C-alpha positions in Angstrom: -10.8 -20.4 13.3 -14.5 -19.4 13.5 -16.4 -17.3 11.0 -17.5 -13.7 11.5 -21.1 -14.9 11.2 -20.6 -17.3 14.2 -19.2 -14.3 16.2 -22.2 -12.2 15.3 -24.7 -15.0 16.3 -23.0 -15.6 19.7 -22.6 -11.9 20.4 -26.3 -11.4 19.6 -27.5 -14.5 21.5 -25.7 -13.9 24.8 -25.7 -10.1 25.6 -28.8 -9.1 23.5 -31.1 -12.1 23.9 -29.9 -13.0 27.4 -28.7 -16.5 26.6 -26.1 -18.0 28.9 -22.7 -19.1 27.7 -23.5 -22.7 28.4 -26.7 -22.5 26.3 -24.9 -20.7 23.5 -22.1 -23.3 23.5 -24.7 -26.1 23.2 -26.7 -24.3 20.5 -23.8 -23.5 18.3 -21.8 -26.6 19.0 -18.7 -24.9 20.5 -16.9 -24.9 23.9 -18.0 -22.5 26.7 -14.4 -21.1 26.7 -14.8 -20.3 23.0 -18.1 -18.5 23.8 -16.2 -16.4 26.4 -13.4 -15.6 23.9 -16.0 -14.6 21.3 -17.7 -12.3 23.8 -14.3 -10.6 24.4 -13.7 -9.8 20.7 -16.0 -8.3 18.2 -14.2 -10.0 15.3 -12.0 -13.1 15.2 -8.6 -12.0 16.4 -6.7 -14.4 14.2 -3.4 -16.1 14.8 -0.3 -14.0 15.6 3.2 -15.6 15.4 5.4 -14.8 18.4 8.5 -15.0 16.2 9.3 -15.5 12.6 9.5 -19.1 11.3 12.9 -20.8 11.3 14.3 -21.6 7.9 17.4 -23.7 8.7 18.4 -24.3 5.1 17.7 -20.7 3.8 18.7 -18.4 6.8 22.5 -18.8 6.3 22.1 -17.6 2.7 19.6 -14.7 3.2 22.4 -12.1 3.3 23.7 -13.4 -0.1 20.2 -13.2 -1.6 19.7 -9.7 -0.3 23.0 -8.6 -1.7 22.1 -10.0 -5.2 18.7 -8.3 -5.1 20.3 -5.0 -4.0 22.8 -5.1 -6.9 20.0 -5.9 -9.3 18.2 -2.6 -8.5 20.8 -0.7 -10.5 20.4 -3.0 -13.5 17.9 -2.9 -16.3 14.9 -5.1 -15.6 15.8 -7.7 -18.2 19.3 -8.1 -16.7 18.1 -8.8 -13.2 18.3 -12.2 -11.5 15.3 -14.4 -11.5 14.6 -16.6 -8.4 15.7 -19.6 -10.5 19.1 -17.9 -11.3 19.6 -16.9 -7.7 18.9 -20.5 -6.6 21.5 -21.8 -9.2 24.1 -19.2 -8.0 23.5 -20.2 -4.3 23.9 -23.9 -5.2 27.0 -23.5 -7.4 28.8 -20.7 -5.6 27.8 -21.1 -2.0 27.0 -24.8 -1.6 23.2 -24.3 -1.0 21.4 -27.6 -0.6 17.8 -26.4 -0.3 15.1 -26.4 -2.9 14.1 -23.7 -5.4 10.7 -23.1 -3.7 12.1 -21.6 -0.5 14.3 -19.3 -2.6 11.4 -18.3 -4.8 9.2 -17.6 -1.8 11.9 -15.5 -0.1 12.6 -13.5 -3.3 8.9 -12.9 -3.9 8.4 -11.7 -0.4 11.4 -9.5 -0.5 10.2 -7.8 -3.7 6.8 -7.2 -2.2 8.3 -5.5 0.9 10.2 -3.1 -1.3 7.4 -2.3 -3.8 5.9 1.1 -3.8 2.2 1.2 -2.9 -0.2 3.9 -4.1 -3.7 4.7 -2.7 -6.0 5.8 -5.5 -7.9 9.0 -4.9 -11.4 9.7 -6.1 -13.1 13.0 -6.2 -16.5 14.3 -7.3 -16.8 16.2 -10.6 -15.9 19.8 -10.3 -12.9 19.3 -8.1 -9.2 19.7 -9.2 -5.8 18.7 -7.9 -2.6 20.8 -8.5 1.1 19.9 -8.3 4.2 22.0 -8.8 7.6 20.9 -9.9 11.1 21.9 -10.9 13.3 20.4 -13.5 16.4 21.2 -15.5 15.9 22.0 -19.1 17.8 23.5 -22.1 16.6 26.6 -23.8 18.6 28.0 -26.7 21.5 25.8 -25.7 21.6 27.1 -22.1 20.7 24.8 -19.2 18.3 26.4 -16.7 15.7 25.6 -14.0 12.2 25.2 -15.3 9.1 25.5 -13.1 6.0 23.3 -13.9 2.4 23.5 -13.0 0.0 20.5 -13.4 -3.7 20.7 -12.9 -6.0 17.8 -13.3 -9.7 18.2 -13.5 -11.0 15.3 -11.3 -11.4 17.9 -10.0 -7.7 18.8 -9.6 -5.1 21.2 -8.0 -3.6 24.8 -8.4 -0.3 26.7 -8.7 1.0 30.3 -8.9 -1.6 32.8 -9.9 -0.7 33.4 -13.6 -0.6 29.6 -14.2 -3.7 29.0 -12.2 -5.6 31.7 -14.2 -4.5 30.0 -17.4 -5.7 26.6 -16.1 -9.1 28.1 -15.1 -9.4 29.6 -18.6 -8.6 26.2 -20.1 -11.2 24.4 -18.0 -13.7 27.2 -18.6 -14.1 28.2 -14.9 -12.9 27.7 -11.4 -13.4 24.2 -9.8 -15.7 23.8 -6.8 -12.6 22.8 -4.8 -8.9 22.7 -5.5 -6.6 20.2 -3.7 -3.0 21.4 -3.4 -0.1 19.0 -3.3 2.0 21.7 -1.7 0.6 22.4 1.8 1.9 25.9 2.0 -0.5 26.9 -0.7 -3.5 25.2 1.0 -4.1 28.3 3.0 -5.6 29.8 -0.2 -8.6 27.5 0.4 -11.4 26.1 -1.8 -12.8 28.2 -4.6 -16.3 28.4 -6.0 -17.2 27.5 -9.6 -17.5 30.6 -11.9 -19.6 30.6 -15.0 
C-alpha cells in the first residue's frame, strides 16, 4: 500500500504540473497502472475483504462461545468467563482442538462489538446542557414517581421553568446557550446571559 504523501505528490505532478503518467511512474518508481489508480482516488482506498475469513477450527464452536458470553452478561463481572476459561470449556466439554489464541481473538472482538461507545462533547464557556428524568423513590414510606432536572455548566441544559429558574440563580445568570436533551423543549431556543 502506498502512503498518502505519494498520493499527494502524484496528484500534484500529473494534473497540476502537467506531468504524464509515464513520467510520474518513472519519477516515483511505480507502475503506470498505479499512477492511474492514484489519479482516480484522492486517498489510498485500502484493502476490502470480499467475505469474512474462514476459521475451520473455530467456526463450529462460535455459537457455543456466543451463548457463554450472553449468559455472562447477567452475572457479576468477577464471575464471568475469561477467554482462557472459555477455551478450557470448549476443549473439555465440546472436543475443541484449536488453540487459545483464536478463542481469545474471537472473545475480544465480540466484546468490542457489544461495547457502548460515547462521543465526548465540548462547548465554549457560558453554555449549559440540561437533561430531565424520572425515577421511583420513597417519601415518608410511600413509593412515588420523582422528577429530576440536571443542568451542567459547560455550558449545560434546561428543564421546567421553576427548576430552570433555580438553576439560573445557582449559576448566577442565564447561560449564553442552553442545549436540551429533550427535543420538545428545544423550541424554547437559546438564551442570553443576564448579569
